[in-house]
N, C-alpha and C positions, 0 to 999 in steps of 0.2 A: 454517545460518550462511553458507555460501557464497553463497547468493542475496543475503544482506544486504550483503556486501561488493560484489557486482556493482551492487547498487542505487546506490551512490554515483555509478557512472559514468552511470546512467540519467538521464532528465530527471525533473522533479517529477511529471509525468503518469504516466511509466513507474513510478517509484517507488511511487506511489500503487497502481498496478495489482499490483505485486508484493506490497506490504503487504496489499493486499485479499486476495490468494490465501493469504498466510501466516495471515491472521486466520480465513480460512475453516476452516483445520485445527484451530484451537484454539477459535474462537468462531462464533457464527451469523452469517448474512448481515446482520442487522439492525446489528450492531456494524461490520461491514466497510463497508457502503454509506456511512454517515455520515462515516466516516473518510476516505474517498476525496473527498468533497464538501469536507471541511475543508481537505484538502491542495491541492486545486485552487484553493480560494478565494485564499490568500495569494499564489499564483504571479502 
């Protein structure tokens, strides 16, 4: 949860990276990779 709070300070790109790592812990890479792509798009 601490990382999640810090994410707010980070940039969209950084946030995606953190989100990607968190997803790795609970879900496979297949789910994390597309998530980062979608996050980078709207930016």
